[in-house]
N, C-alpha and C positions, 0 to 999 in steps of 0.2 A: 532470797533469804533462805534462813535455815527454820523449820517451824518448831516451837517449842513444845517439847513432850515434857509432862510430871513426870518425877520420877518414879520408877516401880517401886512396888511395893507386895510383902504378903503378909495378911493379917493368918494368925496359928495361936489359937488357945488367947485370944485378948493379946500376944505381943506382935510389935509388928517388925515386920524384918523388911528395912530398905536395900536397895541397891546398891547404893553404894558400900555398904559393909561386907557383903557379898563379894564385891567387887576388887573391895584391900586385902579379903582374906585369900582372893585368888592371886592377888597380884606379889604378898609374900610367900606363896606355893611355889607360885609358876617361876619366880627369881631364884628362890632356891633350887630347885630343882634344875633351870639352865643353869647355874653356877657347878652344881656338884657334876653333871655330865659335861660341862667341861672340861673342868679338872679332870677327870677320868679321862679323857679324850687325851688328855696333854701328858698323860703318866704321872699325874702328882697325888701325894697320900690323900687314899678316898676320905678313908675315916678325920683325917684331920681337916679337907674341905666340908665334910657334913659338919663339925663342932664349931668351925670358923664360920659360915655362913647361917647357921641359926644363930650364934650368935651376934654376927654384925646386924640379921634383921631382926632380931628382938631387941637389943639394947638403941639402934637407930629408930624403930617404931616408937620406942619409949621417949629416945630423945625430942622426936616429934612434937610429942606433946606436953612435954616439960619445956621445952623451950619455946613453945609457941604461950603459953602462959607465961611465962617470965618474962620476953619478950614486949608481949600484947596487952595481955591479960590474964588473971589467973581463973576468970569464968569461963575461959577459953579452953582450958586444959583439954577438950575431947577432940578439940579442930587438930588435925594434921599439917605439922609446918614443914614442907619439903628439905626448905636446907637445915633445918635441926636435925630432920632423919639422917641427909646426909654425912653433917659432920658429926653428928653420933657414930654412925658406922661405921667412919674413918677411922675415929678414934679407936675405937674397940677393935678394927682391923690391925690397925699401928699395934696394939699393946700385944697385941696376941702373934704376931710375927716378930716381935722382939721377944716375948717369950717361950715359944718355940724355936727361935735362932734359925729362920729360913734363910734361905741363901738370896743375896740380892735379886738373881735369876727369880727363884721362886716366889720372890714379894711382888716382884715387878706381872708375874702369868697371874697371880692372884688376883693383883691391882686391875687388870684388863680385864678378865673374866668379874669382876665385881660391876665393870661398869657393863658386862653385856648383861648381867643379870638384873641389876635394876632398870636398864632401858625396858628389857623384855616388860617387867614386872612393873613396871612404870605405866605401861600402856592401859593395864585392867586397870591402875589406881585413877589413871586421870579420866579413863570413860567413867569411872566411878562419879568422878568433881563433875562432868559436864552433863551426867543423867542427875544430879543431884544441886545443879546448877549453885554451887557454894562459892563462885568465884566470877559473879558477875561483874564484869565490864563497863567503860562509858558506854553512852548513847552512840549509834553507827549507822550509816546506811549501806555500809558493804555487803557484800555477797555473802561472807562468813557470818554475819551478824544473825543473832536468835532473835524470832517476833516474840520475846516476853509478852506477859500480859500489860507490861508496863511502855510497851512501845520498844522495837530494835533496839539491843543491846549487843553487844560483843560478848562471848562467854569466853573466859577466859580459860578455864579446863578444856573445851572443846579444843581451841586453837592449841594448847598443849599436848595436847592428846593428838592432834595432826602432827604436831612436830618431833613428838617419842616416834612416829608410826614412821619420818621421816627419817630420823635418825635410827634405828633400826635398820631398816633397808639398807642407810650407807654402811652400818657397820656388817650385813651379811654381804654386800656386795665387796669390802675391802678384806674382810676374811676369807676371801678366796685365793688369796696368796700371804706367803710368811710375812708378816709385820715385826720392826721391832719390840722388846719388853717392854711395854709400858706404852707403847702406840694409844691403843683405846682407850685406856684409862684418861690419860694427857687428851685424847679427841673430845671424851665426852666431857667431861670440864669444860675445855673451850668453848664448845659447843653449846652447851646445855647455859653456862655461864652467859654469854652472848647473848640469847633466846629470852634470859630473865631481862638483860637488860632492857632489851626490847619492851618485854611482855609488861612487865609488872607497871609501870605507867600508867597503864591502861585500865588499870583496877578503878572502877567504882569510887569504892570507900580505900583511901591512900591511908596505907598502915607505917609511914615516915621510912627513912636510910638504910634500916637493916637489910630488906630484900635485894635493894641495889648494892651495899657494902658488900653481902655474901656473894651475889653474882660477879660483882668487881674481881673482889678476890678468886672466886671459881675460877672465872677466864681466866686468867694473868696466872694462876698458877698450873690450868692445862695446855699453855702457850711454854711455860718453862718443862712441864712433862715432857711436852712433844719435840722441843731442842733435845733435850736429855736423850730421848730414844733414837733420834737422828743418830747424836752423835754414836750412841752404842752401835748404832748398824755400820756406821763406818768405820 
């Protein structure tokens, strides 16, 4: 089993800085950087890419808090709801693509880059969750269980971190060859949605059907997008 490690923190002038906050900030910065670098490499408008990803990341981050409070409890506003962030980010992405009249090809390229950026940034975000132990799972004797003070349990932040590392590795391998536009976006939605359908029932404190609904919608949307990408390739 995995040993329990309390969340690292740093106290400065009476203010406590936890590892979770630092890693969430790193997730946003790294994700934005990955998106901009990929856009430049593909010959996309670099200035638009900067405005686009900052707006998507910023509003997505805000939406993750707002939807957490609206769906679950107002007192949980400062918690991050991952599906809320994804929904908010995709909504502003769709708005900006329409406003600036991007071609269908460029839209799919940006969507693929969003999938890459989110996945890489999510490594840092879920590392923060794993250190903060804010997604406690059911009791388990699995070798992936963590020895919490009250007994071994699954740490769902840790499980999602491991999944995200595998997802990014898969993306890197698949990116060695040209893929049809929309491929990585569809693959991300399909795999992440499927993973969350498996992962969420393992939560110790069940939060209702909202997560499962979002996960199912993401998985189905990903399959549709992947099918469209295959058709475009042919």
